N, C-alpha and C positions, 0 to 999 in steps of 0.2 A: 230760481231753481239752482240748487246747490250741485256743483260739479263734483263728481266722485273721482278722486285721483287714485289710480292703482298703485299699490305699494310696490316699490322696486324689488325685483327678484334678488334674493340673496345670491351672492356670487358663489358658484359651486366650488367646493374645495377640491383640490387635485387628489386623485386616488393613486397614490404612488405604486401600490402593488400592481394594479391593472396596467399602469403606464409601463412598468418594467416588463411585465409579461408581453405586452404588445410590442415594445421596442426590441426585445430579445426573443421574439417568437421563433425565428429560424433556428437559433441555437437550442431552444427548448425542443423543437422537433428533431433536431439532429441527436440530442442527448437521449430522447425517448427512443428513437430508432436504434441507436447504439445499444441501449440497455435491452431492448427487445431482441435484437440480433444475438447478443451474447447470452441472454437468457435461453433462447431457443437452442443454441449450441450446447450450453451446459445441461439442459434437459435431455438432449440427445446423448451426451456423455454419461448422464446418470442412468439412462435406459438402454436403448438399442445398441449404441456404440460400446458401452461397457459389457453388455451381455455377449455381443459377438466376439470381443477381444478375450473375454473370460473363456468362452468356448474354444477359441483358437489356442489358448494356453493349455486348456484341458487336453486337447488333442495332441499338442506338442509334448506335454508331460507323459501322456500315455505311450508315446513312442519309446521312451526309455533311451538306452544307449545302443539299441540295436543298429546294425549296419544296414539293415534293409531300408528301402525307401518308405517314408511315412508321410502321409498327407496331413496338413494342418492349415488353417486359415491364417496365413501370414499377413495378408492384406488387412484383415480386421485388426490384428495386433498393431500394425504400423499406423493404420488410420486412427485408432484410438490415441496412440501416443502423440501423433502430430496434432490432432485437434485439441487434445488436452493442453499441449504446450502453447498452441495459439491462444486458447481461452485464458490460460494463466498469465501469459505475457501481456495480453490485452488488459487484464485487470491491473497489472503492474504499471502499465503506461497511462491509465486513466488519470492519475493525479497530475501528470505533466500536461495532458490535454486540458484539464480544468484550469491549471495555472496559466497556460498559454491563452485560453479564452478569457479568463478574468483580467489578465493584464492587457490584452489587445482590445477586446470588445466591451467587456462589462465596465471598465473604467477608462482605459487609455483612449479608445475611439471617442467616447463621449466628451472627454476633456479636450481632445484634439479638434473635434468638429464643433465644439461649442454647445452641444446638446445639454451638457451638465449645467452650464451657465444659464441656459434658457429655463431649465427646471427650477433653478434657484430664484429666477425672477417671477416664477408663477406661484409663489407662496410656499415653496418647499425649502427648508433650510438645508445647507450642505450636509449637516450631520444626518438628517433624516434621509436625504438622498442616498448617502452611502450605506446607512443601516438597512434600508429596505432592499437595496441591491444585494448586499451580503446575505440577508436573511432569506430572500427568495432563492438565491443560488444555493445556499447551504441546505435548504429544505429539499431541493431537487437532487443535489449530490448525495445527501444522506439517504433519501428514499431509494434512489436507483442503486447506489453503492451497496447498501445493506441487502437488497434483494439479490444482487449478483454474488456477493460474498456467501450468502446462505446457499444459493444454488451451487456455487463452486464447491462448498464443503460437502454437499450431497453427492456431487459428481465424484469427488475424491473418495468419499466413503464407499461408493459403489464399486470402485476398483480395488480397494484395500483387501488383501488376502485372496483375491481372485485373479488379479493380473500381475504377473511376475515383475513387469517393468514399471509398475505404478510408483509414483514418486513418494518418497518418505515424508513424514510430517515436518522434518527439519530442513528439507530442501528450501532454500531461501525464497524462491518465487511462490512455492506452494504454501509455505508458512504464512506469508502475508495475505495471499489470495483467499485463504481459508478463514480469516478472522477480521476483527474490527480495525486492525491497523491499516487496512486498505482504505477504509472510509476516513480514518483520521488523517492519512496521507493526503487524500483528496481535499479534505477541508483545509489542511495546511497549505496545499497548493492554491486553493481559492484565495486564502488570506495573503499568501506571498504574491500572487498575481495582482491582487488589488493594490497592495502596497507598491509594487513595481509600476503600475499604471499611474498612481498618484505621484511617484517620484519623478518619472520621466515624462508623463503627460503626452506620450506618443505611442501609437498602437504597436508598431513593429519592435522597437527597442524594449517596450514593456513585455511583449510576448517572450522575447529571449531571456530577459532578466527574471521574469516569473518562473520560467522553466528551470533556469539555472539555480535559483533560490530553492525551488522544490527539490532538486537533486541534492543540494547541500543539506536540506532538512532530512531527507531520506538517509544520506550517508551518516549524519549525526545519530539518527535513531538506530540505524543498523549497528553502529559501533557501540552504542550505549546499551542496547537491548540485552545482551548476555549478562550484563552486570547489574541489571535492575532487580534480579531475584537471586537468592542464594543458590549456588550450584552444588552439585553432589560430587564427592571424590571417592573413587573406589580404588582400593589397594589390593593387588594380586601378586602371586609368586612369579618368579621368572619363568617357571614351567607353564603357568596358566596364560601368561601374556596379558595384554590389555583387555579390560572388560567394560561393558557399557556402551550403548549406542544413543546418540542424540547430538545436540549442539556442543561441539568441542570447545573447551577453553584452554586447557593445558594438559600435558602428559609428560612423563619422564620416568626416572628410576627412583626407587626408595633405597637409601643406604642402611647399613646395619644400625646406625644411630637414629633412624626414623626420619632423617632429612630427605627432602625432595630435591632432585638434581636433574639437569637435562640428560637426555640419552647420549652416552658417549659415542663418538665417531669410531668406526672400525677401520683400521688400515687394511689394505688388500690382503695381506697374509692372514689377518684374523677373521676377515669376513667369510673366508672359506670354511672356517670351523664354527660358524654361528656367532661370532663376536664374543666368545666365552672369555678370552683373555682381557678384552677391553672392559667387559662388565665386572670381572674380578678385580681389575685394577681400580675401577671406580667404586669398589665396595658395594656393588648393587646386590640387593637381596630380593627385590621385587619391582613391580611397576605401579605407578599411580595414574589415574585418569580423572580429570576434572571436567564435568560436562553437565548438560541439562537433559534429563530423561524425558520421556513422553508425558509424564505427569506434570511437567512444568509448562506445558504448552499454553494453557489458559492464563496462569499467572504472568508469563512473559507477554502474552497478548495484551492483557489489561494494563500492565505497568507501562508497556511501550505506548499503548493508546493514550494513557494519562499524560505521558511525556509529550506526545505529539499535540494533544489538545492544549497543553500549557503553552507550547511554542506557537500554536495557532492563535491563542488568546493574546500573546505578546505581539504577533504580527498584526492582529486586528487593532490593538491599542496603538501600534505604530502608525497604522493607516489613518486613524482618527486624528492623531497628533499631526501627521503630515497634512491632512485636510485642513486643520485649523491654521496651520502655517501658510497653506496655499491661499485660503480664503480670508484670513484675518478675522474669523468669527469664532466664538466659543463653540466647542463640539456639542454642547448641550443646548444650543439655541433652539427655541421653539419653532415649529413649522408655521 
């Protein structure tokens, strides 16, 4: 009788995406909870909070300049202003939270505890280990960040023209919270945190370095942003004064030759007469104002986003190069 030998079961290949989701499930729950909480607040700002504040301003404007007492819902106005600021600042802080988590938990802790080395001995190459972590985290950050940015833009639009204290489009916090630069900042924070984790291989130092690197990227983008799209220059007479509202780049006087010069300082004796003597001495015939108007909002958003994604790509490349140096294996090694 011939014995039948069962074929050996093929070794199951590791499923890196499921592994990452299980390992970082608490962080995923926290991220989902944070997104849902902010989404609820932004929906309230879009609906009842904006309506109540707008009604309060309608009541206030109806009072006019009369000296008689006039009732209006001041609490609704203050409540909208406070909650709007909370939501906008929270969106601005998100990239730092992502960077801190990426440096401390996504990469730093796994290297410090040896979890990463365990994964590499289970048939997963270091390059795939890092790629899967970055891809899963980037998908979660992009999905949640995009939803929050869209809701913030809705909330801001609901107050525009109805609430006198509503933030202008060029307010720095509002500018970024209303557009894709917030998502790009978060992705840059993710890449910066991952690189910090690979450099330091310890959770706490990587948390700090990732957050600091994200701040440096934000400062770079904020400095470069006004220069990524051609600005508008408006020239007006001395009687008209400066014209144009938006993101300011430069302003000053125009001389009779058409040259642009800084505004002259007025000595105390000339300031009382409106600085006429100082302007006459400087040969000023008008003012100039170089700025970005509201029509430049989206061009500035997309060019800044492109810059941030380029920086993100460089940080990711640096992470893979650092990983190759750390492990001594090619970054493209197969799993």
